[in-house]
C-alpha positions, 0 to 999 in steps of 0.5 A, a space after each residue: 822527431 821534428 826537425 827544422 834544421 840540416 841534420 846528419 842521422 846518428 849513426 849516418 855521420 859521416 859516412 866514414 864513421 859508418 864504414 868504421 862502425 860496419 868494419 869493426 862492430 857490423 852495425 846495423 846497415 846492409 853490407 850493400 846500403 848507399 848512404 848520402 844522407 843531408 838532412 834531419 834526422 826526425 819525424 815526430 816526438 810525441 813526446 801531481 801531484 801523487 805518486 804512482 801505484 802501478 805495480 811494474 812487473 819485470 819485462 818477460 823473459 826473452 829467448 835469444 842471443 846467450 852471448 848477451 853479457 849478463 848484467 853486473 850486480 846492483 850495489 846498494 847505492 844505485 838499487 834506487 836509480 835502477 828501480 826507477 828506470 824499471 819503473 819507467 818501463 815500456 813508454 810512448 813519446 807524445 810527440 809533435 805537440 809541446 816540441 812544436 813551435 807552438 802546439 798544434 803547429 806539427 798537428 798534434 795537440 795533446 788531450 785527456 783521451 790520448 793519456 787514458 788510452 795509453 795507460 789502458 794498452 799497458 804503457 808504463 810511462 810517457 816522455 813529453 818532448 817539450 820546446 821551453 827554448 820558445 817560451 822563455 824570454 830572450 833575455 835575462 832574466 830568461 823568464 818561462 811563460 807561466 801560461 805555458 808552464 800551466 799548459 805542461 803542468 796540465 799534461 804531467 797531471 793527466 798522466 799522473 791521474 792516469 798512472 804513468 810515469 812521466 819524463 819531461 825535456 828541453 827539447 829542440 833547443 837548436 840555438 844552443 847546439 849551435 852556439 852553446 856558448 851564448 845560450 850557456 846561461 839561459 839554459 841554465 835558467 830554464 833548468 832553474 825555473 823548471 826545477 824550482 816549479 817542480 820541485 814539490 813533485 812526486 819522484 814519479 816525474 823524471 827530468 831529462 837534461 836536453 834531447 840529442 845534444 849535436 853540433 858545436 854543444 858535442 864538445 862541451 855536453 859533459 861539462 854543460 850536463 854537470 852544470 845543470 845537474 848541479 843546477 837542478 839538484 839546489 832544488 831537487 836533490 832527489 829527483 831522478 834525472 836522465 842525461 844522454 850522450 852527444 851525436 843525437 844521444 847515439 849509442 856509439 857517443 857513450 864513450 865521450 859521456 862523462 857524468 859526475 860519479 857521486 851523483 847515483 841517481 842517473 839514468 842514461 838515455 839513447 835513441 836508435 834508428 838504425 838502419 836509417 835507411 829503412 826507419 826513415 825511408 821517404 821521410 819528407 824532411 830528409 833530402 834524398 830519403 825517397 831513394 829508401 822506398 821500399 826498404 825492408 826489414 825482414 828479420 833476418 840473422 845479420 839484420 837481427 845481430 847488427 842491433 844486438 851488437 848496438 845494444 850490447 855496446 851500449 850494455 856493456 858501457 852500463 855496466 862498466 859504470 853502473 848506470 841504468 839505461 833509457 832507450 828513449 826514442 826509436 821508431 820507423 816511419 809510416 812509409 815503410 811497409 807496416 810488416 817490416 815496421 812491426 817485425 823491426 819494432 817488435 826486435 828493438 823493443 824485446 832487445 831492449 827488454 833482454 837487457 834491462 833497458 826501459 823503453 819509449 817509442 817514437 812516437 803516439 800519433 804522428 807519422 811514426 805513430 802507433 795510434 790514429 788520431 783520425 780514425 780514433 784506432 790503435 795500429 794494431 800491429 805496432 801496438 802488438 810489437 811494443 805491448 804484445 798483451 795490448 789486444 785479446 
């Protein structure tokens, strides 16, 4: 999650919304938290044509909150998309690479070893964040650089060779967020080209419309998303698409998301970084975050209850509208203590699985990373929090 514009984090924008959420839902901030963040909500995003034959077992049964709503019955029309979501399973973001202004600028350059490591550890999928807007012409017809297309092709093929499913998205299209009317046509033209380019790729490639819609775009997002879906369906009528709500893919914004009712091949994504003063303590791109240094997450009942409350709200929305949920990002920055990071990561991952959500951890090898690219070793506490069977 890397940002270059000032953002208000999803569960803390603005402050009075936090207070309302705390009052009504017991949300994920400590009762005594001092919240006054003016910043980016970012940090790092890691984000063939052969079809995956990997067998993805159901998520393990996790003992826990018996008040968790029971999943609703899946209709025949929805069976395919729920299976597609199940097959995403446990994933990881290959962040800070292709969504940087140029690959390598944020310290991560993808290589084939990454994909082998991820697959061997037991992950089922990768989410590849991509800043297409930095590689497309600014004037009509908004042509995407063919050299960049080849680089994305390579990344997708590397994932397929290692039996990983792939989510590609449009990431960090900041200009669209700030001026959606001006960039409306360019956004749709970019998706038209992506969809045409990958129309013959297998169903193990998923398209995510846009990472974390926010700002002025939030008002128009459902309408623009519907247009993008129609554009993609011209060449990819059976492609599984992923779309999330506004306000940074905040779970609380699901109520404002309207999707085409007749399109049953849509997965809904949400992101989770709560409590923000824990997950982003000391994050250099977050103004004032140094005052949160030393904030632990101890796994106390009230801390777990905050996560359960948030996730149950998302689950109830999903049951109401019969849509599967993909937790597309969650993670805690490296400045937090490792024991707390492990506890929080494990609880969030298991909480998602218990509710039938697929997930992708943020991220592979940067500031939130589960792998140390300098020493070439896994960060074992985080890896086992995510994939309990990853290490002997």
